[in-house]
C-alpha positions as CSV (number, residue, x, y, z in Angstrom):
1,X,87.0,98.6,84.7
2,X,90.4,97.7,86.3
3,X,90.7,93.9,86.6
4,X,92.9,94.4,89.4
5,X,90.3,96.4,91.7
6,X,90.3,92.9,93.8
7,X,93.7,93.3,94.9
8,X,93.0,96.3,97.0
9,X,89.9,94.7,98.5
10,X,86.7,95.2,95.9
11,X,86.0,91.9,94.4
12,X,82.3,92.4,94.1
13,X,82.7,95.0,91.4
14,X,82.3,92.8,88.2
15,X,80.6,95.6,86.2
16,X,81.2,99.3,85.1
17,X,77.6,100.4,86.0
18,X,78.6,98.6,89.7
19,X,81.6,101.0,89.7
20,X,80.1,104.4,89.6
21,X,78.7,104.7,93.5
22,X,82.6,104.0,94.3
23,X,84.0,106.7,92.0
24,X,81.4,109.1,93.0
25,X,82.7,108.5,96.8
26,X,86.5,108.9,96.0
27,X,85.0,112.1,94.0
28,X,83.0,113.7,97.2
29,X,85.6,112.7,99.9
30,X,89.0,112.5,98.4
31,X,92.0,112.4,100.5
32,X,94.3,113.8,98.2
33,X,94.3,115.2,94.6
34,X,96.8,117.3,92.5
35,X,96.4,119.6,89.4
36,X,98.3,120.4,86.5
37,X,97.7,122.9,83.5
38,X,98.5,122.7,80.0
39,X,97.4,125.8,78.2
40,X,93.5,126.1,78.8
41,X,93.1,122.8,79.8
42,X,93.2,121.9,83.5
43,X,93.7,118.1,84.4
44,X,94.9,116.2,87.6
45,X,93.7,113.3,89.7
46,X,92.1,112.7,93.1
47,X,92.6,109.9,95.5
48,X,90.9,108.1,98.4
49,X,92.8,106.0,101.0
50,X,90.7,102.8,101.9
51,X,93.3,101.5,103.8
52,X,97.0,101.5,105.2
53,X,98.8,103.1,102.1
54,X,96.3,101.5,99.3
55,X,92.9,102.8,97.6
56,X,92.0,104.5,93.9
57,X,92.9,107.0,92.3
58,X,90.8,109.2,89.4
59,X,92.1,111.1,86.7
60,X,90.2,113.4,84.7
61,X,89.5,116.8,83.2
62,X,88.1,119.6,85.1
63,X,85.2,121.4,83.0
64,X,84.2,125.0,82.5
65,X,82.5,124.8,85.6
66,X,85.1,123.5,87.5
67,X,83.5,119.9,87.8
68,X,85.5,117.1,87.6
69,X,85.4,114.4,84.7
70,X,86.9,111.2,85.5
71,X,88.3,109.5,82.5
72,X,89.9,106.6,83.9
73,X,90.4,105.1,87.4
74,X,93.2,102.7,89.1
75,X,94.2,101.2,92.4
76,X,97.2,102.3,94.1
77,X,99.1,100.9,96.5
78,X,102.4,102.3,97.7
79,X,105.2,100.6,99.4
80,X,107.6,102.2,102.7
81,X,110.8,100.5,101.0
82,X,112.7,101.9,98.4
83,X,113.1,98.7,95.8
84,X,116.0,100.6,93.4
85,X,118.2,103.2,93.3
86,X,119.2,103.1,89.5
87,X,118.5,105.7,87.3
88,X,115.0,105.7,86.0
89,X,113.3,106.8,82.8
90,X,109.8,108.1,82.8
91,X,107.3,108.5,79.6
92,X,103.8,109.1,78.6
93,X,101.5,106.4,77.6
94,X,100.2,107.2,74.1
95,X,96.6,106.8,75.1
96,X,96.1,108.5,78.1
97,X,97.5,111.1,80.8
98,X,99.6,108.0,82.4
99,X,103.3,107.6,82.7
100,X,105.2,104.0,82.8
101,X,108.7,104.0,84.0
102,X,112.1,102.3,83.0
103,X,115.6,101.4,84.9
104,X,117.8,98.8,84.1
105,X,118.1,97.0,87.7
106,X,121.4,94.6,87.4
107,X,120.2,92.7,89.7
108,X,116.9,91.5,88.0
109,X,118.6,91.3,84.8
110,X,116.0,92.9,82.4
111,X,114.7,96.2,82.0
112,X,112.4,96.9,84.9
113,X,109.1,98.7,83.2
114,X,106.5,99.6,85.9
115,X,103.1,102.1,86.0
116,X,104.1,105.3,87.3
117,X,101.8,105.6,90.4
118,X,102.7,109.4,91.0
119,X,103.3,110.5,87.3
120,X,101.5,113.8,87.7
121,X,103.8,114.9,90.3
122,X,106.9,113.9,88.1
123,X,105.4,115.8,85.4
124,X,104.4,119.1,87.6
125,X,108.0,118.8,88.9
126,X,109.0,119.0,85.4
127,X,107.5,122.3,84.9
128,X,108.2,124.0,87.4
129,X,111.8,124.9,87.5
130,X,112.1,125.6,91.4
131,X,111.4,121.8,92.1
132,X,113.9,119.1,91.2
133,X,112.6,116.2,88.8
134,X,115.6,113.8,89.3
135,X,114.3,110.2,90.5
136,X,116.3,109.5,93.6
137,X,114.7,106.1,94.2
138,X,111.5,103.9,93.3
139,X,109.3,102.5,95.6
140,X,107.7,99.1,93.8
141,X,104.6,97.4,94.9
142,X,102.7,94.5,92.9
143,X,99.3,93.8,92.6
144,X,98.7,90.4,92.4
145,X,95.0,88.3,91.7
146,X,96.3,84.8,92.2
147,X,99.0,83.6,94.3
148,X,100.4,80.5,96.3
149,X,103.0,80.0,99.0
150,X,106.1,78.0,98.4
151,X,108.3,75.9,100.9
152,X,111.3,77.2,101.5
153,X,114.7,76.1,100.3
154,X,116.9,74.5,103.0
155,X,120.2,76.4,103.1
156,X,123.1,76.5,105.6
157,X,124.4,80.0,107.0
158,X,127.6,79.4,104.4
159,X,125.2,78.4,101.5
160,X,123.7,81.8,102.1
161,X,126.6,84.2,102.0
162,X,127.9,82.0,98.7
163,X,124.4,82.7,97.2
164,X,125.0,86.5,97.8
165,X,128.8,87.0,96.7
166,X,127.9,84.9,93.4
167,X,124.4,87.9,93.0
168,X,127.1,90.6,93.5
169,X,129.7,89.7,91.3
170,X,127.0,88.6,88.5
171,X,125.4,91.9,88.7
172,X,129.0,93.7,88.3
173,X,129.8,91.7,85.2
174,X,126.3,92.7,84.3
175,X,127.2,96.7,84.9
176,X,130.6,96.0,82.9
177,X,129.0,94.1,80.1
178,X,126.8,97.1,79.3
179,X,129.8,99.6,79.2
180,X,131.1,97.3,76.7
181,X,133.5,95.5,78.7
182,X,134.1,92.0,76.6
183,X,135.8,90.1,78.7
184,X,132.5,91.0,81.3
185,X,130.4,89.7,78.4
186,X,132.7,86.2,77.9
187,X,132.8,85.8,81.7
188,X,128.7,86.0,82.0
189,X,128.3,84.0,78.5
190,X,130.3,81.0,80.2
191,X,128.7,81.4,83.7
192,X,125.1,81.0,81.3
193,X,126.6,77.9,79.6
194,X,127.6,76.1,82.9
195,X,124.1,77.1,84.5
196,X,122.3,75.8,81.7
197,X,124.1,72.5,82.1
198,X,123.8,72.3,86.0
199,X,120.0,72.5,85.4
200,X,119.7,70.3,82.2
201,X,121.4,67.6,84.9
202,X,119.8,68.2,88.0
203,X,115.9,68.8,86.6
204,X,115.9,64.9,85.9
205,X,115.5,63.9,89.5
206,X,114.6,67.4,91.2
207,X,111.4,69.5,91.1
208,X,112.0,72.9,89.0
209,X,111.0,74.9,92.8
210,X,114.2,73.4,94.2
211,X,116.1,74.9,91.7
212,X,114.7,78.4,91.3
213,X,114.6,80.1,94.6
214,X,114.0,83.5,93.3
215,X,112.9,84.8,89.8
216,X,111.7,88.2,88.3
217,X,110.6,87.9,84.8
218,X,108.5,89.5,82.3
219,X,104.9,87.6,82.1
220,X,102.2,87.7,79.1
221,X,102.5,90.6,76.6
222,X,102.4,94.0,79.0
223,X,105.1,95.3,79.5
224,X,104.4,96.1,83.6
225,X,103.5,92.2,84.3
226,X,105.6,90.0,85.7
227,X,105.9,86.5,87.0
228,X,107.7,86.5,90.2
229,X,109.1,84.1,93.3
230,X,109.9,85.6,96.2
231,X,111.1,85.0,99.7
232,X,108.7,86.7,102.2
233,X,110.5,89.1,104.9
234,X,107.4,89.8,106.4
235,X,104.0,90.2,105.8
236,X,100.4,91.2,107.1
237,X,96.8,91.7,107.0
238,X,95.8,95.2,106.1
239,X,91.9,95.5,105.5
240,X,89.8,97.7,103.4
241,X,87.8,99.7,105.8
242,X,84.5,100.3,102.6
243,X,84.4,96.8,101.5
244,X,85.4,95.0,104.7
245,X,87.7,92.4,102.9
246,X,90.9,91.5,103.7
247,X,94.1,91.5,102.0
248,X,97.7,90.1,102.2
249,X,100.7,92.5,101.7
250,X,104.3,91.2,101.6
251,X,107.6,92.0,101.6
252,X,109.6,89.8,99.0
253,X,113.1,89.7,98.5
254,X,113.1,88.8,94.3
255,X,116.4,88.5,92.7
256,X,118.1,90.3,95.7
257,X,115.6,93.4,95.3
258,X,113.0,94.3,98.1
259,X,109.3,94.4,96.3
260,X,105.6,94.9,97.9
261,X,103.2,93.1,96.8
262,X,99.5,93.1,97.9
263,X,96.6,90.3,97.2
264,X,93.1,89.6,98.2
265,X,92.8,86.6,101.1
266,X,90.6,85.3,99.3
267,X,92.9,84.5,96.4
268,X,96.0,83.3,98.3
269,X,96.7,79.4,98.2
270,X,98.9,78.0,101.5
271,X,99.7,79.7,104.4
272,X,102.3,82.2,104.8
273,X,105.1,82.8,107.0
274,X,108.4,84.7,107.1
275,X,111.1,82.4,105.2
276,X,108.5,80.8,103.0
277,X,108.4,82.0,99.2
278,X,105.3,83.5,97.5
279,X,104.8,82.9,93.8
280,X,102.3,84.6,91.4
281,X,101.4,87.2,88.5
282,X,101.9,90.8,89.3
283,X,100.7,93.8,88.0
284,X,103.9,96.1,88.8
285,X,103.4,99.9,89.5
286,X,106.0,102.2,91.5
287,X,105.7,105.5,93.6
288,X,109.0,107.8,92.4
289,X,110.8,109.6,95.3
290,X,112.5,112.7,94.1
291,X,115.5,114.5,95.4
């Protein structure tokens, strides 16, 4: 039972036995599938879209009678915006036929780890030498169970330009520091010390959300769950065709990186608008784009 099912409109499924009819629907009326063979084993996934660019995906094996035996399922949501183009590493999870991706995104400042939603396609390309398995970009989507809308920070055009330049300079320094540039390391250390001092002085009189414009931070013990605050660039309401539930889909700017987030309409506190900010904890998944 995947706890993020409610993020794509299945909030009424609370027990595993209640999920069986939904899995049967995916098997009987799938809209996409993919297979891969390893020795005598044939496994793959089948997907069923329940709305615009989101649905449910089942992974499992095909038995001797060619019957599909589901092993696990997860809700997927695809984005039409490429979030990052930095080099990406893919590895298989230890407990099942699923894959995770990791990339060093300089704008975020941490190792970006996500659940690869099209991992089987990646492995098929690795096995098929006629197709390229080089990842040119990743479209990131977060599924959220509890979110809030925050008011925007008032900034002039000059302040926005200064903030953008500072972010670009910091990204360049972080990239240089990763390559061993000692001067860049010293500059980053001095910047961090000055930033801590500024926050310490301002936090006594200002609210934390007036100091933190956007953020992208690891949350909890799971490596692909993050706490985010992002500026809303666009938003829309999408509907699950089967359950009838409605979800919000946001395109956010988090630390100068574009990220799509889906949340059930019942789980959002506040009224969304372009320019306002979204705050929530997300399970991050990504779809790899290939050469």
